[in-house]
N, C-alpha and C positions, 0 to 999 in steps of 0.2 A: 351466803348471797345471791341471789339470781345470777341465771346464766349470763341474762345482759348487764347487767352486771359487770359481772368476769367478763364479757365480751370488752367493754368499754376500757377497762381498767388494764387488760391485754394488749389493747395497744400501745400505753404509757410503762408497760413492764421493760423491766432492763435486761439485756439480753448480752453477752461480751467476747467478742474477738468469730468468724467467721473462715476461714481458709484460704490459701491464696494456692491454683491448680499450678502445678507443677509437668506441666506439657512441652516434653518434647519436641521442639518440630525436626522431622526429619524429610529427606527427599521420595517422596510417594512416585516413583518412575510411573506408580499407572495414573496418575491426575487425569482429568482430562479440563481442556483447558477451556470455557465458555466466553465467548463474547455478550458482553454489558456491563456497564459498570455500578449496577446496585443488583446481580443476581440470586434471586429466592430461593431458585432450587439449582444445583447439580447432580452429578452422576458420575462416580467415579470407579473403577473398575470392580470394586465387592463391594460399594456402599452405594447408597441414597441418599442426598444431604440437603437439607432443608437449612437455612443462613440466617435463624430466625432474628439477625441485627440489623439485618435490610428489609425484615418486613414490616408494614404498617405497625402491629402491636408491638413493638420491640420495649415496650414499656409499660408496668402496670398490672403484667400476666404472673404467672404462678406456673412452676414445670407444670405442673399436670395439664394444665390450659394448653402448654407449647406443645407435651405432645400431643394434646387432641387435637391439632390443627396441623400436624406433620403425614403429610403422606404413606402411604405404608401400613401407617402405626393404627391402634385402637388399642384403646383404651378404659375400662372396665373399674371406677372407683368406688363401686360398691361392694366390688368381689373384688380389690385388691388384684387383679386381672391389666395385664401389658403383654400384647402381643403383637406379630409382625402380622397384615394380611393375611391367609391363606396358608398361615403354618404357626407351629406354636412354642411354648419350653423358649418365652427369649430374656435373654441375661443385661444388664442396667450397666452402662463403664459410667465414670467423670472422669475426661481427661488422658482417654486410652487407660485406664486402671477400672478396676473391675469395684462394682458398688457390690456392697456386702447383704442388702435386705429386701425386703419380698412379700408380697401381699399388704397387711395394712401398714406395717412400719418403710417398704418404700413408698407407698403413697400417701404418708404425710412428712417422708423425707424432699419428694418431687412437690411438695402444695410449699414446702420451704427453700425453694431455688426460686430469681425471683427471676426473669426475664431480663430485667435488664443486666444482667451478668453474665447470659448465657449468647456464645457467639454466633453457634447452629451443631442441629442432631443429629449426627448420623447412624443411617438404618444401614450395620452391616448382615448383609443377606448369606456370605461365605467368607465368614474369619479365618483370618492367615494360621499359617503353625503357628504363631510366637502366642495363643490365645490358647483356653482350656477348651479342648474336646466336644465338652461337656453341653445336652442340649439341641435340639435339631435345628434351632427356626434361627439363630443365626445373634446379633449385640448390637445394641442400641448403646450408642456414645453419643452425650453431650457436652462438648466440644465449651469452655468460657472463657470469655474474655480474658485477653492478658492488654495489663498496663504494668510501667514500671514506676509511674508517680510513685511518690512516697508520703505516708500520712498514715490516716485513717480515716475508718468510715462504719455508716451500720444501717440499718432499717428495723421498724416494725410491722407487725403485717396481722390481721386477726382478719379473720371471718369468721361470718352464722351464717346457716342454712336453716332454711324448712322444708321439710317434707311433711309424712305423718305426723312425725315427730322434729323436733328440734335439735341442731348440734351447734356447736363450735370450735373456734381452734382458732392459735395464734404462735408468732414465732417470731426468732429477736435474733439478733448476732452485733457483734461490733469485731472489724477485722482491724489490725496492725501492722505495714509492713515500714521495716527500714532498710540502710543495706546492703544487710545480712541476716536481719529476721523477719517471716513473716509468722505469725500467726493470729486464732483467732477461738473464740467460744460462743455456742448458739446455743438454744433452749429452745425448744419445742414442744405443744400440749394440743391435747383435742378431746373431747366429749363429744360424741355423734347416738347417736341411737337413728334406726330407722325400722322398718317392717318389713318381713319377706311374707312370700305367700308359696307353699311349695306343694302341687299336686303330684302325686304318686300312682299309676294302676298299672298291676303286676296282672297278664289276664294271660290265665290255660287252663291245664287239670281245676290246677289249685289258684287261684288266685286271690291276691292283697292289691281293695285300693285302699291309697291315704291319703289324708290330706296335713299339711302344717300351715300353725298362721307361728312365724315366731317377730319376739320383739329386741333383736340386737342390739347390747348398749359397750358399744365399746370405747373408755378412756386411757390415757396414755400422757407419758411426761420423756422428756430425753434430752438429753447433752452428749452434747460434740465438742472435742478438744483439739486441736490442732497445730501441731508446729515443724517451720523450716527453720534451718539453721546454716547457713551458710559455712562452714570452716573454711575456705579458703574462696578466690575464686572459679577451681575445678571440682570442689567439693561438696556434696549436701548432707546431713543426717535429718532427720526428725520421727514424728513419729501423730500415729491418731489415735486417741483415743472418745470412745462414744459408752455411753452407759443409758439403758431404758428400763422403764416398767409400765405394763401394756397391761387393763384388763378386757377380756374378750367373754360378758355374760350375753347368756341369753332364758328367754322364759319363750317357755314351747306348747303350744295345745295343737296333742297331735290326735288324731280319730284315723282308724283303722276298721278295715269291715271285711271279713276273712270269709271265702267261698269253699268247696270241694264241691266241682262241678259246678251245676247251677243253684248249690242250696250254701242257704247265710250259717255256718258256725259259728261265728265267734265277731262280734263287733265291744272294739274298747276304743278309750279315749284315758289319753293318757298326759298328765300336766308336769313340766319338766322345768327343773331349775338345773342352768347352766353355770358357774362360779370356773373362771380363770385365769391363773396371774402369770405374768411369764417377767424375770428380773432378766433382759440379756447386758452382755459387758461383751466389750469390740476394744480389742488393741491389735493396730502395727505401725511398725519398724520399718523406717528402710535409711539405706545409702546409697549414694549415689556419687559416679566418682568419672568427670570426663578426664580420657588420655588420650590427648591432640585432638584429632576427627574419631577420635572412638569412647565408647561411654561401658560403664560397668555398673551393676545394679544390683543390690541387696536385699530382700524382704524379709520380714517372717511377722506371721500371726497368730492370734490366740484369740477365738470367738467362746461364749460359754452360756447356756443358757436354762435358765431353772425353769420350766415351765409343772403350773400345779393344776387341776381341772377336781371338781367337786363339783359331781354329779346326783340330786335328786327327787326321784321322780316316783310318780304314783300313778298307777296304772291300773283303771276302771274296767271292769266283765262288765258293760251294759245291761241285761240281761239279768242277773241275781247281785250290781252292785257291789260284789263284792272285788277288794282293793289289793293289788300287789306294791308292799313300800320296799324301796330300791334304794341303797348310795354305791355309786360310781367313783372311788377312785384313781387318780392318775399324778403318780411323781413321776418325771422326767429327768433324764443330765442329759445335754449336747457337749460335748466339747470337739472341737478342731483344733487343730495346730499345722500349718504348713510353712515352709521356707523353700525361698526360691534365689537363684544366682540369674539375672538376664547379660551375654554380652554383644555388642553392636559394635562392629566393625565398617567405615568408611572408607572405601578404597575409594580409588577413581573411576573406572569405570565398574565400580559394584559393590554392591551393600550387603555383608552379609550378618545374619542374626545368628545368634545360640540362646541356650539356657537349660538349668534344670529347674524340678519341681520337685519334693514331697510334701504330700499330706496326710493326717492322721486325724481319721473320723473314730468318735465313742459315744456310744447309745446306752444310758440304761435307762428304762424302763421299771414300773412298780403299778402295775394295776391290781384292784381290790374291788372285790363283787361282795354287797354285801346286802341281804335279804331283812328285813324287818318281821320279826319274828318275836310272839311270848313280851310286847315292851321292849323291845329289844334288839340292835342289830347284831346281825350274826355271818360273821363272813362264809361264803362259799366258794370253796376253794377251787371247784371246777371251770367256773368260770372269772379269778383269777389268774394272776400272773406274774414274774419274774422275766424279762428279757435284756440279752446285752448281746450288743454290735459293733462288731469295730471292723475299720476296713485301711488299709493300707494302700496310697495310690503316688508310682515314680515314674514320672514321665520328662524330656526331653525333649529338644525340638530345635533344627536346622533350618534357614530362610537363607533364597538368596533373590534380590532383585538386578534389573539388570534392562539399560535402552540398548536400542539396535537401531541408531538412524534416529532420525526426526520424530519417524509416526511409528514404530513398535517398539514396545517395550512388552517385557515378563518377569514375573515373578512364581517362585516355585519354595515349598517348602514341605518337611515332613513331622511329622511328630508321631514319640512312640511312649502308651501308656499301660504299665501295668498294675492291676490293681488284685488284692489280696482283701476278700471278706471274710468273716467269721462269725458267723449267728449261736448263743447259745439259750436256748430256756430253758431255766431253773426248777418250773411249774412241769414240765412236761418230762426233763430232763432230752432233751435234741436238741442236735447240733447239725449247721449245714454251715458248708465254706463253701467259696467262691475263685477258682485265682484261674486270671485268665490275662492275656497282653492283646496288645491294636497297634499298628501303625495306621495314622489318621492322616496321606498325603494332603497337601494345596496346589491348586497350579489354575495361575491368571496371565493373561495375553491379555493383548490392548494394540486397536490400530486406529491413529485418528487420520482420515481421511483429508480432514480441510477441517479451518476452523468452525462449522458446520456441520459439521457430523463424524460422529468418533462411536468406535465400537472395540464389544469387549464380549468375551468369553470364561470362564471361570470352572472352576471343580472344587470340593471338596467332600472331607467324608467325615462322621461327625457321630455319636455316642451319647445315646438316654443314658442317664443310671438312674434306679427308681431311687424315688427319697424315703427319708427315714420308714414314717410312720406305713412306707405301701409294705416295708418287709417285715413289722412288726406282727408276728402271732398272736398279738394282743387282741382280747373283744370289745369294741364300745359298741355298750346297750343305749338303743334308743329308748326301746321298751325290755321285757321279758322275751318276745318274740322276736324283734330286728335288735340286730349289730353287726358292727362291720370288724373284719379280722385281717392284718396283714398277709407280707403271703415272704418268709424269710427263702424262698427255693426260687423266686422272681428273677429273671434276668436283666440286663436291659436289650437296649435295639437300637440297631445302627440305621444310618442311612446315609446315603450319597446322594450329593448335590448337584447339579450340573446347571448352569446360567449363561443364555444370551444377551446383551444390554447395547442400545444404539437410543443416541440422546442429539436432537436438534439441536441447535441453538442451546438457549439455557428455558426454553420453554415448552420442550417436550422431550417425553421418555418413553422404553418401553425395553421392559424383561419378558424375558421368556424361561420359564424354567422346567426342570424336571426333578422329580424330587423319588428314590427308592428307599421307601424305608421295612427293616427286614426283624421279624421279631418283639414286635410293637406289642407294647400293655396297655390295659386299659382297665378304668373298674365294671366290674362286671352284678352281677348279682343271679342268686338262685332262691328259690323261695321249696321249702322241705318241708310238708304237711302247711303248719304255718308259721316255720322260723324262716324268716327272711336273712339271707343272707348275703353279704356285699364281701368282694377284696377285690384286688389284683393279679392279673392272667397276663401271659405274652396270648395270644389266641392269634393275632391277624398281619400278613405283612401286604405291603400298601405302595404301591403307582399311583404317585401325583403329576400332573404336570398343569402348568400354569401361567394365563398371559398377565401382567399387569403394565398396565396406562396409567400416563399421568401429564397434562396439561396445565399447565401455571401463566398467569399475566391480570396484567394492569392496565383498566380502560380508563377513558377518562381524566387521569392521574385520581380521583378517586376510589376505583373500587378493583379490590386483589382478589382474587379469586384464584383456587383449584379445584381440580377437579381427577379424580380417580376412580379407576376402574378394575376390578380383576376380574377373572374367569381363571377356573380350578376346571379338572375333571382329573374322579380318582377311581380307581379297579385297586379293589380285595383282594386278594388272595382267605379264606378264612382257613386257620390252622387245626380248632377243633371247638366243642361245646356247641356243634352245629347252629349259630349263627348265622345267618342270611348275609351274603354280601348287597349295601345298597351300594352298586356301583352307577356315577352320576356325576354332573359336573356340581358347582356353586360357580354362584354371580354376587357380589361387591359391587356397590358405588358409593362417590360421596362428594358434596359439594363444602368449600370449606371457603366462603365469603367474608371481607369486610370493607368496609365505608367508612370514607375519613368525611365526616359533617363538616370541619370548618380548615382553615386554612393557616391555624397556629397549632395542626395535629397535635390538638388535645381533645377531642371528642370523635369518637367512633362507634360503629352499631356493626353487632357481627352479627351472621348470620349462616346456620351450618347445619347439614345433615345428611346421611348416611342410611343405607340398607342392603340388609341383606338378602336375598332371594330362595327359594325354598332351596335344602342342598345335600346329599348325599357324602357319606365317607363311611369307610368302615362298614356295622351292620349298623348304622344311624341313618336317619330323616330327619332333619332340622325345618320348622316351616322361616317365614320368611319373617323379621326385626327390624327394625328401625327407629331414628331417631333424631329428632330436631330440635334445636337449642337455639337460644338468641341472648342476645344480651350487649348491654354498653358499656364504656370505657370514656372515664373522663381525667383527665388529670388537672390540679391544682396545683398554687405553690410554684409558678414558676419549674413543674415536672414533678414537684416533690414529693409530689402527694395522688397517688392516682385511687381513685370510685372503682370499681367493677360491680356491676347487678350483672345478676343472668337466668336464666330459667332454661332446668334438661330437661329434656323428654316431655314437650308439648303436650306430644298429641297420650305417655301412656304407652310408647309402639316396643320398647327396649327390652320386655321379657322373654323368655325361650320357651318352646311350645318344640317338643319329639318324639321320637318313637323308637326305639331299639328292637329289631329283628329278629327273634330263633324261631329255629323252626317247632319248640312245640308250645313257645310263650311271647306274647307283648309285651313292652314296657311303655306306655306313657309318663310325660312329664309336660307339666304347664305351671311353668313358676313364672315371678315379677320379682324384683329387690330393688322395689322403693326407689325406681333410680327416678321420677318426677319430683324435682323440687327445687326451691328456689334462693339463688346464693347474695349475700352481698361479700363484698370482702374490701379490705383499706391498707393500703400499706404506705409509709412514709418512710423515707430515705434521707438519711442526716451527714455531715461532715464532709471528710472527700471523695466524691463520685467518679473520681478517675482511680481511686485505688480497686484492683483488682480481688475478686471475692474470691477467697484463698480456700478451696472446696476438693481439692486433692486427696484422690481415693487409690488402694492401694490393691493388687491385682489375688484375688480372695474370694475366690466366686464359688467353692466347696461350703459354703454355709449357705448356700438357698434352697444346698434340698437337704438343711436340718426343720425341717417340715409334716 
């Protein structure tokens, strides 16, 4: 069956049941009340808010498109990255509960969300003590619309895109709700391909000049089942089950030239075939009990993933045409368990939140390296490894919220987390252990001078723990001379965040911040002769000063615009490896524009642009990059059918060029990941469209580190 046939058929595929969000509204004393009947942007003491439901294009967009139009956010669909401008390591929540997806899984889930069901996007730059301390940049919270009408509804969505290669995907779901039961079933699927070109030059006493031309082929299917049942007016029980199967395949043509001084000593060409399958399951159980004005909640979570990777490559010495044929097999077993309890106490003059959480991680990996010798594959034990990693986390938190008169409000919290890690390499018989406990305080103070001017000051401490792949010492070979190996003694980094916020009416906001990061880790590469080794190391501290400005307005009733700028200055202190700090500034700006082209509000033109000017951070220098995109949205059949046409990265400006500096070498990059593409999508909504989509999610953000 052709892709075009599959695209058409996916528009009429049957999917059952989506999710009812279970967002419990509380009195947020830090809320800033802004004038304006239909505010598009707001600022609270700890978050920036984009009111999607008040925007012109509140219908006919995917979750990815909504996030692309949210100030302070950057989303790279091709690389599966979502970040807050000037920061990294963001987590994603739906209705104040953590969404447990990352990379391609996250992007495809966001595509399945519809703007019709999204009320607002909250960008939380300093998360309260209630949330995990993991991650240095904050949390994005997607708040879905509330509606108490009973009945059922559904949607069918499909898209087709064309870049160097074509791709397609779709999703569908049906939601049902009565007085006691809220249930949903969703299906999603995709089959995408893209071309990636990566150039890497390591220049020093020994040098390696490389170029990869890669064809990425990703496909997957997923199903999500959700059920909430009201045992009584005060008690609710339910579960979420998510099942997915994905393939991540790559064909890579890699060229390398090796030098000793100025003498060219080796030229190679490597033809690689990567074939990877991942089968994952996620199960969440939850119970909520109202106790008068108070609330008690319990949750239990399980996540399991079994990725298997088969890499076959042939490396040819271009001087004599001799070949090295290698097979690299990987079998990994991730398991994560967690349980938590949360208590919210609403007293007359103060609100108190407290809770406990336990998490357990298990990661077993078996990496096998084979050389093809005498017409047979023989295992190379020196390049193979069996590794076991276990981690336990214990957490407790307490926070309080209080108003002081009509103008002042404050929120204070304290979270304690204790971590035990144990890594063991069966192959080398080496063991690594790490036990540590830390307090994570948070504080927020807000002042409302008058209805037009509001101020707030906040502080938080966070931790950035390494993900599993960065800890595993096994070697991933891209050719017989180049490999990546994790670092089992890698330590977490810590950071302190201070922010001052100001907002004028609902049109202008300013955010000034300072972040102190300690023991930062990043990927780092070394060249030993002709052997290129990449790993992760803790090697620098950093001070970052930043200013974010945002202005939004509607002109002539048909032009909705948002302007954002971000200016940062970084001062890095290098701890080892003779890295050369690149202290300096960076500047980012964006403009998102929506034009309403008819009075019926069914025809829109979108034009968006962002640019990063040259920037410095750590021992890195990045050149300027940008992206200009445009599209149209049309609503038909009384807005039940939405048609979207768009072109992304029209001028092909969003690649990455940069340089990493060391005392004895420099490393340069020039990469482009096929971001210029044409996309056509169609969404059809049916049934009772007043039914809310059930997208409840559970606080289980530990899964984000299982990469």
